[in-house]
Residue, then its C-alpha position, 0 to 999 in steps of 0.5 A: m500500500t502507498a502511504p499517504s505522506t507529508f512529502g512535499l509539505s513545509s516543515e511547519a506542516r510536517n511538524l503539525h502532523w507530527l504533533l497531532t500524531n503525538l497527541v493521539e499516541e500519548v493520550p489514552g481515550i482519545q478517538s479522533v482529532a480534528v483541526v478546523s479553520s475559522d471558516g469550518l474546513l478541516l485542515l488536519s485529521s487523526d482519521p486513518g481514512l483521510p489523506h493526512a493520516r500517515t501510515n507505517s510499513r504495515g499499512g496502519t497508522p501510528i494512531d491505529e497501533a496506539r488504539q490497538t495497544r489500548g484496546a480502543r475503538p477506532t471510530g469517532p462520530r460516525g467514524s470520520s474526523a470530517d464529521l468531527a470537524t463539522i461538529v467542532s465548527g458548529i460548537g465553536s460558533l455557538t459558543i463564540g456567539a454566546a460569549r459575545l451575548m454575554d460580553s465575557g470575552p473570547v472562548k478559550h475552550t468548551m467541554v461536553a461530557m456525555e454518557e458514552g464519551s467526551l468532546f473537547v474544543m479548544s481555540i488555536s489562533d485566528g478562529s482555528l479550533l482543535g476538537v478532540h472526541g474522547s472515550a467515556d473512560c478518558d481522563m478529561s484533565v489529561v486531555a485538556y492538558h495535552m490539548a493545551l500543549f498542542v495548542g501552545r506549540a501549534g498556535h504560532v505556526l498556524t498562519p494564514e499561508l499554512r492553513s492554505e497549505l493544509r487545505k490545498s494538500l487535503e483537497t489535492d490528496s482527496a481529489g487523487s483518492h477519488r480517481 
């Protein structure tokens, strides 16, 4: 199997891919992760079905291996980080509107605790968001801590130019997979 790679991407884009993979590998209970632009477009994903999920020589991703080691389900909302991106974008928009109505300043993070899982949304920069779907048994404080580390490391490099590069790369990879 030919592995989708980060070949041809800038060092900043490759670094963001590494940070995302590292987040999923290090934090038990993470089901899926999506980085979403301010206009709701998926920029980066942990979804093994999407082009930006790096595969190894056995055809699996490091994220798949981490999940198998922990015995975690490999699915997010409906099994897709694209669905997670839609949810994250909607929640981000809703909470931004609520903060404006309450005159409470910008939204830093949002957490939704459900019976069978959790959803975390954290602002990165310029309206970009990091969304994480966690399992019911994930430690919410550990997930939030690692998300804050990701945001701290990614926020200063997620420039308009890099967001454009990630979108174009995702579109190119998606177009190539539909042939």
